[in-house]
Backbone as numpy.savetxt, mean C-alpha at the origin, in Angstrom:
# Nx Ny Nz CAx CAy CAz Cx Cy Cz
2.06 -12.96 3.64 1.20 -11.70 3.67 2.09 -10.42 3.68
1.85 -9.55 2.79 2.56 -8.34 2.77 2.13 -7.43 3.91
3.01 -6.66 4.38 2.71 -5.81 5.48 2.01 -4.54 4.96
1.26 -3.93 5.74 0.67 -2.62 5.42 1.58 -1.57 4.83
2.81 -1.60 5.15 3.74 -0.75 4.65 4.10 -0.91 3.11
4.04 -2.22 2.73 4.34 -2.43 1.31 3.32 -2.67 0.50
2.03 -2.92 0.85 0.91 -3.14 -0.07 0.36 -1.72 -0.57
-0.11 -1.79 -1.64 -0.90 -0.65 -2.13 -2.40 -0.81 -2.12
-2.89 -0.25 -0.99 -4.36 -0.48 -0.83 -5.20 0.06 -1.98
-4.76 1.19 -2.61 -5.46 1.72 -3.73 -5.57 0.67 -4.87
-4.50 0.06 -5.12 -4.40 -0.92 -6.16 -5.26 -2.13 -5.89
-5.26 -2.53 -4.64 -6.03 -3.70 -4.21 -7.48 -3.56 -4.43
-8.00 -2.21 -4.15 -9.39 -1.91 -4.27 -9.75 -1.40 -5.71
-8.66 -1.10 -6.43 -8.78 -0.72 -7.77 -9.32 0.71 -7.86
-8.90 1.54 -6.99 -9.33 3.00 -6.93 -8.14 3.87 -7.00
-8.33 5.12 -7.51 -7.35 6.12 -7.49 -7.10 6.72 -6.07
-5.88 7.25 -5.81 -5.60 7.78 -4.48 -6.48 8.93 -4.20
-7.09 9.54 -5.24 -7.99 10.63 -4.96 -9.48 10.24 -4.75
-9.67 8.92 -4.74 -11.03 8.37 -4.70 -11.78 8.82 -3.40
-13.08 9.01 -3.52 -13.84 9.46 -2.41 -14.14 8.28 -1.50
-14.63 8.57 -0.30 -15.01 7.47 0.61 -16.09 6.64 0.09
-17.00 7.28 -0.73 -18.18 6.51 -1.33 -17.65 5.65 -2.53
-16.70 6.14 -3.20 -16.01 5.34 -4.29 -15.27 4.10 -3.75
-14.58 4.33 -2.63 -13.87 3.25 -1.95 -14.75 2.20 -1.47
-15.87 2.59 -0.88 -16.85 1.66 -0.32 -17.46 0.92 -1.46
-17.86 1.63 -2.56 -18.45 0.85 -3.75 -17.52 -0.15 -4.32
-16.24 0.26 -4.43 -15.23 -0.69 -5.06 -15.09 -1.90 -4.09
-15.06 -1.65 -2.79 -14.92 -2.76 -1.80 -16.06 -3.71 -1.94
-17.31 -3.17 -2.00 -18.56 -4.01 -2.08 -18.57 -4.84 -3.31
-18.17 -4.18 -4.43 -18.17 -4.91 -5.73 -17.12 -6.06 -5.82
-15.96 -5.74 -5.20 -14.92 -6.72 -5.27 -15.09 -7.85 -4.20
-15.83 -7.49 -3.08 -15.95 -8.54 -2.01 -17.02 -9.47 -2.40
-17.94 -9.05 -3.30 -19.02 -9.97 -3.81 -18.30 -11.06 -4.73
-17.25 -10.91 -5.23 -16.48 -11.84 -6.11 -15.59 -12.73 -5.34
-15.26 -12.53 -4.09 -14.40 -13.36 -3.42 -14.94 -13.65 -1.93
-16.20 -13.46 -1.63 -16.52 -13.62 -0.22 -16.50 -15.11 0.19
-15.99 -15.37 1.33 -15.75 -16.74 1.84 -17.02 -17.49 1.89
-18.22 -16.81 2.10 -19.49 -17.49 2.17 -19.86 -18.14 0.80
-19.32 -17.43 -0.27 -19.67 -17.89 -1.64 -18.65 -18.87 -2.18
-17.46 -18.78 -1.61 -16.36 -19.80 -1.94 -15.78 -20.35 -0.68
-16.47 -21.28 0.01 -16.08 -21.70 1.30 -14.88 -22.56 1.37
-14.51 -23.13 0.25 -13.28 -24.09 0.28 -12.18 -23.48 -0.59
-12.30 -22.23 -0.84 -11.25 -21.63 -1.78 -10.32 -20.81 -0.96
-9.12 -21.09 -0.72 -8.27 -20.41 0.17 -7.74 -19.10 -0.55
-7.67 -19.14 -1.87 -7.23 -18.06 -2.61 -8.17 -16.96 -2.54
-9.51 -17.26 -2.65 -10.59 -16.26 -2.59 -10.64 -15.73 -1.17
-10.41 -16.59 -0.17 -10.45 -16.14 1.25 -9.33 -15.14 1.51
-8.14 -15.46 0.83 -7.00 -14.52 1.03 -7.21 -13.13 0.29
-7.89 -13.24 -0.86 -8.18 -12.03 -1.62 -9.10 -11.21 -0.82
-10.14 -11.85 -0.20 -11.25 -11.16 0.67 -10.46 -10.54 1.96
-9.61 -11.21 2.55 -8.86 -10.57 3.62 -8.02 -9.43 3.25
-7.42 -9.38 2.11 -6.70 -8.30 1.61 -7.60 -7.17 1.33
-8.82 -7.34 0.72 -9.86 -6.37 0.53 -10.23 -5.67 1.86
-10.47 -6.61 2.85 -10.93 -6.04 4.11 -9.86 -5.10 4.73
-8.63 -5.61 4.71 -7.50 -4.77 5.09 -7.38 -3.46 4.48
-7.40 -3.45 3.08 -7.36 -2.22 2.32 -8.55 -1.30 2.65
-9.80 -1.91 2.71 -10.97 -1.01 3.08 -10.85 -0.44 4.46
-10.29 -1.25 5.41 -10.13 -0.78 6.76 -9.16 0.49 6.76
-8.12 0.44 6.03 -7.08 1.56 6.01 -7.73 2.72 5.19
-8.26 2.55 4.14 -8.70 3.61 3.32 -10.07 4.26 3.68
-10.92 3.49 4.48 -12.13 4.11 4.91 -11.98 4.88 6.21
-10.83 4.74 6.84 -10.51 5.51 8.04 -9.70 6.65 7.81
-10.12 7.91 7.99 -9.40 9.16 7.58 -7.96 9.14 8.16
-7.80 8.84 9.40 -6.39 8.88 9.97 -5.45 7.79 9.40
-6.05 6.65 9.23 -5.22 5.44 8.70 -4.96 5.80 7.22
-5.86 6.43 6.54 -5.57 6.63 5.11 -4.54 7.81 4.94
-4.59 8.78 5.86 -3.62 9.87 5.78 -2.24 9.28 6.11
-2.11 8.34 7.08 -0.85 7.91 7.46 -0.36 7.03 6.36
-1.13 6.17 5.72 -0.79 5.33 4.67 -0.29 6.13 3.43
-1.13 7.16 3.10 -0.62 7.98 2.01 0.61 8.74 2.10
0.86 9.08 3.41 2.13 9.77 3.73 3.21 8.63 3.59
3.12 7.51 4.10 4.15 6.45 3.82 4.32 6.18 2.32
3.26 6.16 1.69 3.43 5.88 0.21 4.29 7.10 -0.50
4.09 8.23 -0.09 4.84 9.43 -0.70 6.30 9.30 -0.16
6.49 8.94 1.01 7.93 8.72 1.45 8.59 7.66 0.74
7.91 6.60 0.54 8.45 5.42 -0.02 8.72 5.78 -1.62
7.83 6.53 -2.22 8.03 6.96 -3.56 9.21 7.88 -3.65
9.44 8.80 -2.82 10.42 9.76 -2.76 11.82 9.15 -2.56
11.78 7.94 -1.91 13.07 7.22 -1.61 13.34 6.22 -2.76
12.61 6.26 -3.86 12.86 5.37 -4.91 12.06 4.07 -4.77
11.02 3.95 -3.92 10.22 2.76 -3.67 10.85 1.73 -2.84
10.11 0.75 -2.51 10.56 -0.43 -1.81 11.83 -1.05 -2.27
12.87 -1.23 -1.38 13.99 -1.91 -1.90 14.95 -1.15 -2.72
14.73 0.21 -2.84 15.52 0.98 -3.71 17.03 0.85 -3.21
17.96 0.92 -4.11 19.36 0.74 -3.76 19.99 2.13 -4.00
19.75 2.88 -2.92 20.46 4.26 -2.91 21.31 4.34 -1.67
22.45 5.04 -1.77 23.20 5.16 -0.62 22.54 6.22 0.32
22.55 5.93 1.70 21.80 6.89 2.56 22.15 8.30 2.57
23.37 8.64 1.99 23.91 9.94 1.95 23.86 10.63 0.66
23.28 9.84 -0.26 23.24 10.48 -1.61 22.50 11.62 -1.92
21.56 11.96 -0.88 20.82 13.22 -0.99 21.69 14.56 -0.69
22.74 14.22 -0.03 23.74 15.35 0.32 24.56 15.71 -0.86
24.87 17.04 -1.03 25.52 17.39 -2.20 26.93 16.83 -2.27
27.62 16.63 -1.12 28.94 16.16 -1.14 29.12 14.67 -1.28
27.95 13.91 -1.27 28.04 12.49 -1.39 28.66 11.85 -0.14
29.39 10.75 -0.41 29.98 10.00 0.67 31.29 10.67 0.90
31.69 10.91 2.17 32.98 11.39 2.49 34.08 10.47 2.02
35.15 11.02 1.37 36.22 10.16 0.89 37.42 10.30 1.88
38.20 9.16 2.08 39.32 9.29 2.87 40.55 9.69 1.91
41.29 10.42 2.56 42.50 10.90 1.64 43.56 9.63 1.80
44.26 9.55 0.66 45.32 8.59 0.57 46.63 9.03 1.11
46.70 10.11 1.74 47.94 10.62 2.27 48.40 9.96 3.65
């Protein structure tokens, strides 16, 4: 299971980051009907999909959780995304301090 930090709840629900609460709820309901465990009792994949939808809806339907998630998404995007291979000091104009050979 991906953590809340690495999943994109907007993609899971199929909505834009600018989606209204009503749009988020509508998308959740439509997608949940396609994978609800009551409709697919022996399908673990559908159950997992439903759990992912529930988590995403929980985050995006709560104003505080959504704001925190969006802020983390922006920070991650600004850092080159998850797993970006950038040196931690690359933002500084001087780069990595070099040792003299003297």
